[in-house]
C-alpha positions in Angstrom: 53.8 82.3 119.2 50.7 84.4 117.7 49.1 86.9 120.2 45.7 86.6 121.0 43.1 87.8 118.4 41.3 90.9 119.6 37.6 90.7 119.7 35.2 91.6 116.6 34.6 94.8 118.4 37.8 95.9 118.8 38.9 94.6 114.9 36.5 96.3 113.8 36.9 99.6 115.2 39.9 100.2 113.7 38.3 100.3 110.3 38.4 104.0 108.4 34.1 105.1 108.6 33.5 104.9 104.9 34.5 100.7 105.1 32.1 100.3 108.0 29.2 101.8 106.1 30.5 99.7 103.7 29.8 96.8 105.6 26.6 97.8 107.1 25.2 97.9 103.4 26.7 94.5 102.7 25.1 93.3 106.1 21.6 94.5 105.1 21.6 97.1 108.1 19.9 100.1 108.6 22.0 103.0 108.7 22.4 103.8 113.2 23.5 107.6 112.2 27.0 109.0 111.8 28.5 107.5 115.5 30.8 105.3 114.8 30.3 103.4 118.0 26.5 102.4 117.3 27.7 101.6 113.5 30.2 99.0 115.4 27.8 97.9 117.9 25.1 97.0 114.9 28.5 95.2 112.9 28.9 93.1 115.8 25.7 91.9 116.5 25.1 91.1 112.8 28.4 89.5 112.1 28.5 87.2 115.1 25.9 84.9 113.2 25.5 83.6 109.5 29.2 83.1 109.1 28.7 80.2 107.1 25.7 81.5 104.8 28.2 84.3 104.4 31.4 82.4 103.1 29.4 79.8 101.0 27.8 83.2 98.9 31.3 84.1 97.9 33.1 83.7 95.0 35.7 80.5 94.7 38.7 82.7 94.4 37.4 84.4 97.7 37.1 81.1 99.6 40.4 79.7 98.3 41.9 82.8 100.1 40.1 82.4 103.2 40.9 79.0 103.2 44.7 79.3 103.3 44.3 82.0 106.6 42.7 78.7 108.3 45.0 76.4 107.0 47.8 79.2 109.1 45.6 79.2 112.1 43.2 81.7 111.3 46.4 85.0 110.8 48.5 85.8 108.3 50.8 88.2 107.6 49.4 90.9 104.7 53.0 90.4 102.2 53.0 86.1 103.4 49.6 85.5 102.1 50.3 87.8 98.7 52.9 85.5 98.1 51.3 82.1 99.2 48.1 83.1 96.9 50.2 84.3 94.2 52.1 80.5 94.3 48.8 79.0 94.5 47.7 81.4 91.6 44.5 82.3 93.6 45.4 86.1 93.0 47.3 88.5 90.5 49.4 90.9 91.3 48.5 93.8 93.5 47.2 97.0 91.8 49.0 100.1 92.2 48.9 103.9 90.9 51.5 106.0 90.4 52.3 109.0 93.5 55.0 111.6 93.8 57.6 110.1 91.7 56.7 106.3 93.0 54.1 103.9 93.9 51.1 104.0 96.1 49.0 100.4 97.0 45.1 101.2 95.7 42.6 100.3 98.2 40.0 97.3 97.7 36.6 97.0 96.0 34.4 94.7 97.2 32.6 94.8 94.3 32.3 92.1 91.3 34.8 89.4 91.3 38.0 90.9 90.5 41.1 88.4 91.6 43.3 91.4 92.3 45.2 91.0 95.8 43.1 94.0 98.0 39.7 93.2 95.8 39.6 89.6 97.0 41.0 90.7 100.5 38.4 93.3 100.3 35.3 91.1 99.5 36.1 89.4 102.6 36.7 92.0 105.0 33.3 93.9 103.5 31.5 90.4 104.8 33.2 90.2 108.4 35.2 87.0 107.5 38.7 88.5 107.6 39.5 91.4 109.2 42.8 93.4 109.8 44.5 94.2 112.9 46.3 97.4 111.8 47.2 99.9 108.9 49.5 98.6 106.1 51.1 102.0 105.6 52.4 103.3 109.2 51.2 106.9 108.8 47.7 105.9 108.9 45.8 105.2 112.0 43.0 103.5 110.2 42.5 100.5 108.2 41.4 100.9 104.6 40.1 97.4 102.9 42.7 95.0 101.5 45.2 97.2 103.7 46.1 95.5 106.5 49.6 94.5 108.0 47.9 91.4 109.4 44.7 89.7 109.2 42.7 87.6 111.6 39.4 85.6 111.4 37.9 86.6 114.2 37.0 84.1 116.8 33.5 84.8 117.0 33.3 84.2 113.1 35.8 81.0 113.5 33.5 79.4 116.1 30.7 79.1 113.5 33.0 77.5 110.7 34.5 74.1 110.2 38.0 73.5 109.9 39.4 73.8 106.3 39.2 70.4 103.8 42.2 69.2 103.7 44.7 70.0 101.1 45.3 67.4 98.7 48.9 65.7 98.9 50.8 66.3 95.5 53.3 63.6 95.0 56.6 65.3 93.0 59.4 63.6 91.6 62.3 62.7 93.5 65.2 65.9 93.0 67.3 65.2 89.5 70.6 64.8 92.2 70.8 63.7 96.0 73.4 64.4 98.1 73.0 61.9 101.1 74.3 62.9 104.2 76.2 60.1 106.6 77.2 61.1 110.1 79.9 58.9 110.3 81.7 61.0 107.8 81.3 63.8 109.7 82.5 62.0 112.6 85.9 60.8 110.8 86.0 64.9 109.9 85.3 66.1 113.3 88.6 62.9 114.4 90.6 64.6 111.8 90.4 68.1 112.9 90.7 67.0 116.7 93.8 65.4 115.8 95.6 67.9 114.6 94.7 70.6 117.5 96.0 67.7 119.7 98.9 66.7 118.1 100.1 70.4 117.5 99.4 71.8 120.8 99.0 74.4 121.5 97.6 75.8 118.4 97.6 79.6 118.6 94.9 81.9 117.4 95.6 84.4 115.2 93.8 88.8 116.4 91.0 87.2 114.8 90.3 84.2 116.8 90.6 82.1 113.9 93.2 79.3 112.8 96.4 80.6 111.0 97.2 80.2 107.2 100.0 78.1 108.3 97.6 76.0 110.5 95.2 75.7 107.3 97.9 74.7 105.2 98.8 71.7 107.4 95.0 70.6 107.8 94.9 70.7 104.2 96.6 67.5 104.1 94.9 65.5 106.7 91.2 66.3 106.5 89.3 63.9 104.9 87.2 66.6 103.7 89.4 68.7 100.7 89.6 72.3 100.7 92.0 74.7 98.9 94.1 76.4 101.7 95.9 78.5 99.4 92.7 80.2 98.4 91.6 81.4 101.9 92.7 83.9 103.6 90.9 83.2 107.5 89.2 80.1 108.4 86.3 81.7 108.5 85.7 81.7 105.2 85.3 77.8 104.8 82.0 77.6 107.3 82.3 74.4 107.5 85.5 73.9 108.6 85.3 76.9 111.5 81.9 75.2 112.3 83.6 71.9 113.3 86.6 74.0 115.0 83.8 75.8 117.4 81.7 72.6 118.0 84.8 70.7 119.0 85.0 73.0 121.6 81.1 73.4 122.6 82.3 69.7 123.2 84.9 70.0 125.8 87.1 68.2 122.8 89.3 71.0 122.8 90.3 74.0 125.2 90.9 77.3 124.7 93.2 80.0 127.0 95.2 82.9 126.4 94.7 82.3 122.8 95.9 79.0 122.5 93.8 75.9 121.3 94.4 72.4 123.4 93.2 69.0 122.4 91.6 67.2 125.6 92.6 63.7 125.4 90.8 62.2 128.4 87.4 63.8 127.2 88.4 62.8 123.2 88.5 58.6 124.8 85.2 59.2 126.6 83.6 60.7 124.1 84.7 58.6 121.0 83.9 55.5 123.0 80.5 56.2 122.6 78.2 54.7 119.8 77.9 57.2 117.1 74.1 58.2 117.7 75.0 59.0 121.1 77.6 61.2 119.9 75.8 62.9 116.8 73.1 63.5 119.6 75.8 65.4 121.6 77.2 67.2 118.2 73.5 68.0 117.1 71.9 69.3 121.0 75.7 71.2 121.2 74.9 73.3 117.8 70.9 73.5 118.8 71.6 75.0 122.1 74.3 76.8 122.0 75.3 80.7 121.4 78.9 79.8 120.3 77.3 79.4 116.4 75.9 83.1 114.4 73.7 81.8 111.6 73.2 85.6 110.4 76.9 86.0 110.0 76.9 83.3 107.2 73.9 84.4 104.6 74.6 84.3 101.1 72.9 87.2 99.9 72.7 90.2 102.9 74.7 91.4 105.2 74.0 91.3 108.8 74.0 94.4 110.9 73.4 93.6 114.6 72.2 96.2 117.4 75.4 95.5 119.2 78.6 94.4 118.2 78.5 91.8 121.3 75.8 89.8 119.3 78.4 88.8 116.7 80.3 86.8 118.9 77.0 85.0 120.5 74.0 84.3 119.1 71.1 86.1 120.1 68.3 84.9 122.1 66.0 85.5 119.2 68.4 84.0 117.1 68.7 81.1 118.8 64.8 81.0 119.4 64.1 81.1 115.4 66.4 78.0 115.3 64.6 76.1 117.8 61.4 77.4 116.3 62.9 76.3 112.2 64.1 73.0 113.6 60.4 72.2 115.0 58.9 73.3 111.6 61.0 70.6 109.5 60.6 67.7 112.0 56.8 68.4 111.6 56.7 68.8 108.0 59.6 66.2 106.9 58.6 63.4 109.3 58.1 60.2 107.4 61.1 60.8 105.1 59.3 62.9 102.8 60.8 65.3 100.2 60.5 69.0 101.3 61.0 71.3 98.6 62.9 74.6 99.6 60.1 77.0 97.8 57.0 75.2 99.2 59.0 74.7 102.6 59.5 78.6 102.6 56.2 79.7 101.8 54.2 77.7 104.4 57.0 79.4 107.2 56.2 82.4 105.5 52.0 82.3 106.0 52.9 80.4 109.7 56.1 81.8 111.0 56.2 85.0 109.4 58.1 86.5 112.8 60.4 83.6 112.7 63.6 86.4 113.0 62.5 89.6 113.7 58.9 91.7 115.5 57.9 94.0 112.9 57.3 97.3 115.0 56.3 100.4 112.2 57.4 103.5 112.9 57.7 106.5 110.8 60.4 106.3 109.3 62.3 108.2 106.2 64.9 107.0 104.3 66.4 109.8 102.4 62.8 111.3 100.7 60.8 107.8 100.8 59.3 106.1 103.9 60.6 102.6 105.2 58.1 100.2 105.7 59.5 97.3 105.7 61.2 95.1 108.9 64.0 94.8 107.9 65.3 98.7 108.6 66.8 98.6 112.5 63.6 101.1 113.3 61.3 98.8 112.1 61.7 95.3 114.6 62.2 95.2 117.7 65.1 93.4 117.6 67.1 96.5 116.1 68.7 94.5 113.4 69.8 96.2 109.8 70.4 93.8 106.7 71.5 95.0 103.6 70.2 95.3 100.5 67.3 94.8 101.1 63.8 96.4 99.7 60.6 95.1 100.8 59.2 92.7 103.1 58.7 89.9 100.3 62.6 90.6 99.5 63.7 90.3 103.2 62.0 87.2 103.7 63.9 85.7 100.5 67.1 87.1 101.4 66.9 87.0 104.8 64.6 84.1 106.4 65.3 82.6 103.4 68.9 82.2 103.8 68.7 81.4 107.3 66.8 77.9 106.3 69.5 77.5 103.3 72.2 77.6 105.7 70.5 75.8 108.7 69.7 73.0 106.0 72.9 72.6 104.5 74.3 72.8 108.7 72.2 70.4 109.0 74.1 68.3 106.1 77.1 68.7 107.5 76.3 66.9 110.9 74.9 64.1 108.9 70.9 64.3 109.5 69.4 65.9 106.3 69.8 64.3 102.9 69.8 67.4 100.0 68.3 67.6 96.6 69.8 69.3 93.9 68.1 70.2 90.5 70.4 69.4 86.9 72.0 72.7 87.3 73.3 71.9 91.3 70.5 74.7 92.8 69.6 73.3 96.6 65.7 72.8 95.6 64.7 69.8 98.2 65.9 68.5 101.4 64.8 65.1 103.6 65.2 64.1 106.8 67.7 60.5 107.0 66.7 58.2 109.6 69.1 59.4 112.1 67.5 63.0 111.7 64.5 61.8 112.1 65.3 60.1 115.3 67.1 63.1 116.2 64.4 66.0 115.4 61.2 64.5 115.3 61.9 61.5 118.0 61.5 59.2 114.9 63.1 55.1 116.0 66.6 55.0 117.1 68.6 53.9 113.5 69.9 50.3 113.7 73.4 50.4 114.9 75.8 49.0 111.6 77.8 46.2 112.7 81.3 47.3 112.2 82.4 45.7 109.0 85.1 46.1 106.3 87.3 48.6 108.8 90.7 47.7 109.4 94.2 48.6 110.1 97.0 46.8 108.4 101.4 47.5 109.5 103.4 47.5 106.8 107.1 46.3 106.8 108.1 50.1 105.8 106.7 50.8 109.4 103.7 52.5 107.7 100.0 51.6 109.3 96.9 52.2 106.8 93.2 52.4 108.2 91.3 50.8 105.6 87.4 51.6 105.5 85.3 52.6 108.6 87.9 52.2 111.5 86.5 53.3 114.3 87.8 56.9 115.9 88.5 55.3 119.4 90.9 53.1 117.5 92.6 56.0 115.6 93.5 57.8 118.5 95.3 54.7 120.1 97.2 54.5 117.0 98.4 58.7 117.2 100.0 57.7 120.7 102.5 56.4 119.2 102.6 57.3 115.3 102.5 60.3 113.2 99.4 60.7 110.4 100.7 60.8 106.8 97.3 61.7 105.3 93.8 61.0 105.2 92.8 60.4 101.0 91.0 57.4 100.6 92.7 55.5 103.4 94.2 57.3 106.6 98.0 56.7 106.9 100.3 56.6 109.6 104.1 56.1 110.2 106.1 54.4 112.9 109.2 56.8 113.5 111.6 56.6 116.6 110.6 60.1 117.2 106.6 58.7 117.8 107.7 56.4 119.7 109.7 58.8 121.7 106.8 60.7 122.5 104.7 57.7 123.2 107.6 56.7 126.1 107.4 60.6 126.9 103.5 59.4 127.8 104.1 56.3 129.5 104.5 54.0 127.1 107.4 51.6 126.1 108.2 49.6 122.8 106.6 46.1 124.8 103.2 48.1 125.3 103.0 49.5 121.6 104.0 46.2 120.2 101.4 44.5 122.3 98.7 47.6 121.2 99.8 47.3 117.1 99.2 42.9 117.4 95.7 43.8 119.1 94.6 46.5 116.3 95.7 45.3 113.2 94.6 41.5 114.7 97.9 40.4 113.1 101.7 40.1 114.0 104.3 42.5 114.1 106.3 41.9 111.1 109.8 40.8 112.6 111.7 43.8 111.1 109.2 46.4 112.7 109.2 44.7 115.9 113.1 44.2 116.0 113.4 47.7 115.3 111.1 49.1 118.2 113.4 47.1 121.1 116.4 48.8 119.6 114.8 52.1 119.6 113.4 51.1 123.4 117.2 49.9 124.6 118.9 53.3 123.0 116.0 55.1 125.2 116.8 53.0 128.0 120.9 54.0 127.8 119.7 57.8 127.7 119.6 59.3 131.5 118.1 62.4 132.2 119.4 63.9 135.3 117.4 66.8 137.3 118.8 69.5 139.6 122.5 69.1 138.4 125.1 72.0 138.6 127.0 72.9 135.4 130.4 75.2 135.1 130.2 77.5 132.0 133.4 78.9 131.4 134.8 81.5 128.5 137.7 80.4 127.5 139.2 76.7 126.2 142.0 76.5 127.6 140.9 77.9 131.2 138.4 74.6 131.1 141.5 72.2 130.0 143.5 73.4 132.8 140.6 72.8 135.5 139.9 69.3 134.5 143.9 68.5 134.2 143.8 69.1 138.1 143.8 65.7 140.5 140.4 65.3 141.7 138.8 68.3 139.9 135.1 66.9 141.0 134.1 68.2 137.1 133.7 66.2 133.8 134.1 67.6 130.0 130.1 68.1 128.6 132.1 70.6 125.7 134.9 73.1 125.0 133.4 75.3 127.4 131.0 73.7 129.6 131.9 70.9 132.7 129.2 68.7 134.9 130.0 69.1 138.4 129.8 65.5 139.6 131.3 66.6 143.4 130.5 69.8 144.4 133.1 70.0 147.3 135.6 69.1 145.5 134.9 71.7 142.3 134.7 74.3 144.4 138.3 73.7 145.7 139.5 73.3 142.2 137.8 76.7 141.5 139.7 77.9 144.4 143.1 76.9 143.8 142.9 78.6 140.6 141.7 81.9 142.1 137.9 82.0 140.4 134.7 82.9 141.5 132.0 81.6 139.4 129.3 83.9 139.3 126.1 81.6 140.6 122.4 82.0 140.0 120.8 83.2 136.9 118.5 85.5 135.4 116.1 83.8 133.6 114.7 86.9 131.6 118.4 87.5 130.4 117.7 91.2 130.8 120.1 94.0 129.4 122.7 90.9 129.0 123.8 92.1 124.8 124.2 95.1 122.7 124.0 95.2 118.7 126.7 96.7 116.2 125.1 98.4 113.6 125.8 95.5 111.3 123.7 93.6 113.9 126.7 91.2 115.8 125.2 90.0 119.0 127.9 91.5 121.4 127.0 90.2 125.2 128.0 92.5 128.0 129.8 89.2 130.2 132.5 87.2 128.7 130.5 84.1 130.0 126.8 84.7 128.9 124.0 83.4 130.5 122.9 80.2 129.4 119.4 81.2 129.8 120.0 84.6 127.7 122.2 82.4 125.4 118.6 80.3 124.4 116.8 83.4 124.2 119.4 84.4 121.7 119.2 81.0 119.5 115.7 82.0 119.1 116.3 85.2 117.7 119.7 85.2 115.7 121.5 83.4 113.4 125.0 81.8 114.1 127.7 82.6 111.8 131.5 81.5 113.1 131.2 81.7 116.2 129.1 85.2 116.7 125.1 85.3 116.8 124.1 87.7 113.9 120.3 89.4 113.7 120.0 88.4 109.8 116.4 88.5 108.0 116.7 85.3 107.8 116.6 85.0 111.7 113.9 87.2 111.6 112.3 84.8 109.0 112.8 81.8 111.3 111.1 83.2 114.3 108.1 84.0 112.4 107.5 81.2 110.7 108.6 78.7 113.4 108.0 80.6 116.6 104.9 82.8 115.3 106.7 85.6 116.1 105.8 88.9 114.1 107.5 92.0 113.9 106.2 93.7 117.5 106.9 90.4 119.1 110.3 90.2 117.7 111.1 93.9 118.9 109.5 93.5 122.2 112.0 90.3 123.1 115.4 92.3 121.7 114.7 95.3 123.8 113.9 93.2 126.7 117.4 91.8 125.8 119.4 95.1 125.2 121.6 97.0 127.7 121.6 101.1 127.0 119.8 102.6 124.3 118.1 100.4 121.3 119.7 101.1 117.8 118.3 103.5 115.4 118.4 100.8 112.7 116.4 98.1 114.9 112.6 98.5 114.6 112.7 99.6 110.5 114.7 96.5 110.2 112.6 94.1 111.2 109.3 95.3 110.6 110.9 95.2 107.3 112.4 91.7 107.2 108.6 90.7 108.8 106.9 92.4 105.8 105.2 94.4 108.4 104.0 97.6 106.3 103.0 95.2 103.3 103.0 95.8 99.3 102.7 98.9 97.3 100.2 99.0 94.0 101.3 101.4 91.4 98.4 101.9 89.3 98.8 103.3 85.7 96.4 104.0 83.0 93.5 106.9 81.9 91.0 108.6 84.9 88.3 110.6 83.9 87.1 113.4 85.9 83.4 115.0 85.8 82.6 118.6 87.1 80.6 117.3 89.6 78.4 114.2 91.2 75.3 115.8 89.9 77.2 115.5 86.2 78.4 111.5 87.2 74.6 110.6 88.3 73.4 111.4 84.7 76.0 110.1 82.7 75.7 106.9 85.0 71.4 106.7 84.4 72.6 106.3 80.4 72.2 102.6 80.0 75.1 102.9 77.3 77.5 104.7 79.7 76.9 102.9 82.6 79.0 99.6 81.9 82.1 102.1 81.3 81.8 104.4 84.1 83.3 102.9 87.5 84.2 104.4 90.2 87.9 104.2 91.3 88.2 102.6 94.4 91.7 102.1 95.6 92.3 99.3 98.4 94.5 101.7 100.6 95.7 105.0 101.0 96.3 106.9 97.4 99.4 108.8 96.7 101.0 111.3 93.8 104.4 110.4 92.7 106.3 111.7 89.8 107.7 109.1 87.6 111.1 110.2 87.3 111.4 110.1 91.3 109.9 106.6 90.4 113.5 104.7 91.2 114.6 106.4 94.4 110.7 105.9 96.0 111.8 102.2 94.9 114.5 101.7 96.9 113.7 103.9 100.1 110.7 101.3 100.2 112.2 98.6 99.9 114.3 99.8 103.3 110.7 99.3 104.8 110.4 96.0 103.1 107.7 97.3 100.6 107.7 95.8 97.4 106.3 98.4 95.1 104.2 96.2 92.3 102.6 97.2 88.3 99.8 95.8 87.0 
């Protein structure tokens, strides 16, 4: 992506006149007068030849720095070249001087053999071997020695020189700790998550489009990778789990719609029928080419502020491009399974891919009283992105691009493509592509497909199935059609129950098919007690007959129904004390006419306006015989006590926990059912019982108040005082209360479900 190198004439024309005169003197040219154009023309003619001799005449330090630029392809960023040169101990620190309360970089001197960075650059510039493209300080229009933003080897010079000598390979000891990556383990984790989303469907997403706390708690017991759900507030606080769920959606194994997730068993069957290498290629491509994962949201040391909120939802094109370039760089450097040391990798990338993520666009921009010159401010890059906290270009590279590289490395480790190397303290220091990673990223040979061995499913007489070892996910899918998964620790355990068999029967399997499948999956005869019980459950299932499109008669008085049933040939059969099945519609109609009854026919499925609520929360139906659909809705929202329905705190909590209905949803449901004005207490009670208003915290303790911000700044600058002076930052609105009123305040807040906590 490097732009075309300007010509020697263009590069020279960008330098200060004094620098050009120094170049002319170094080249032993007679001064051609004050005109800059004539001086540039003379230098172009002189520097277009004799480059090997000029390079050979330089000191060893300058030649070593020039070789680094050659290895980088003839172009290098000022900060990147400095980092590489200091790491290789070619140059010493940059030279600065104090100015206007800050520091300013000094112009390099081409005289002598000093090893300061600007001086070494100046010696190369004075001989026309390495020239700058733009000034390091965006406020300046011309370039000084040692102070250019980008350095290039002019193509007129590069054409005269042989390529640099190859770097001598350095063989390093392997890392202290090696964390091997396994695609099979990732596949098992992916399956466990998919299985949960399939069996629990539909799974409701929260307002932040993440899994609920309840689902996270359930997953913690079923996922092979252990995690503490109690320590999580949101799903995306656990990036690897969040990544797996989003990946399942990208693969089409899970569908999302109207805030719900549903597993797709048809797509899953085809997916888990494929070999592991094929599946790994699919999940790697889904991430590499997709826009559903935004790596910049997961940087460890900085916060990313994008140009628009949409860029947080879909990975911007520039980020996806950086991802592709980074993978290509890893593939090129990691071929052969060699360890790549993270510090070396970042240094090489900084030289070869300094514009990996951001296009630097120098602008005159002041932050306070100081000009900002680094590319990590929104005004200084074409992407309009900002990263905080970042103070310099060098710091930005380590925190932003370095953080991106580390996240991608961890992500490749999740996918089963990269092994990690850690030092004795556990810090990530190295990585290497494993066989699968080389195949998918570096076009290496396909790994040998390991023969399935050691994996087996055992059916125990207690109706438990246990999957030991590497059992294929496709086989696990078949087991889950008729059994419930209990856990996934060392082995995956399932249980056959009457409910799980009924679920299979609803999907078209009978006990015979289940027994046949069990024998095939386990490779052993089914225990006799298990086979006999399954057959009994099947017989019981066949005795249950579901009648569709039938008519029911519902009455409000038990005595009335008894009277109707006593009529000869009533055409009715009792189902309960107040409900009967209409077996013979014509006979039932004659029975009702004889009793001078005209039943209401038809239903309002919404139940709208069907009830009122007393002050005590007792449900009072408008009609003596409430509609069956209205009853169904009331059963979800209220609690039955002694034949009456009550709105209670227990009923509200049950609706919240089992149905996922928070306060606003329950209020909307009750308002739809109410006839007449809404009780004044309804909203307050439901919100209180749903803990809608949260908690309150009572703060006590001394507070220190000083005169103004200037005094505070002076005190905080004293290192002895700074640890004791911390700003008071409440989490929410802070209110002043009187101690003698606190008891009454607690009682009033309790009506809103607000618990006052004291430290």
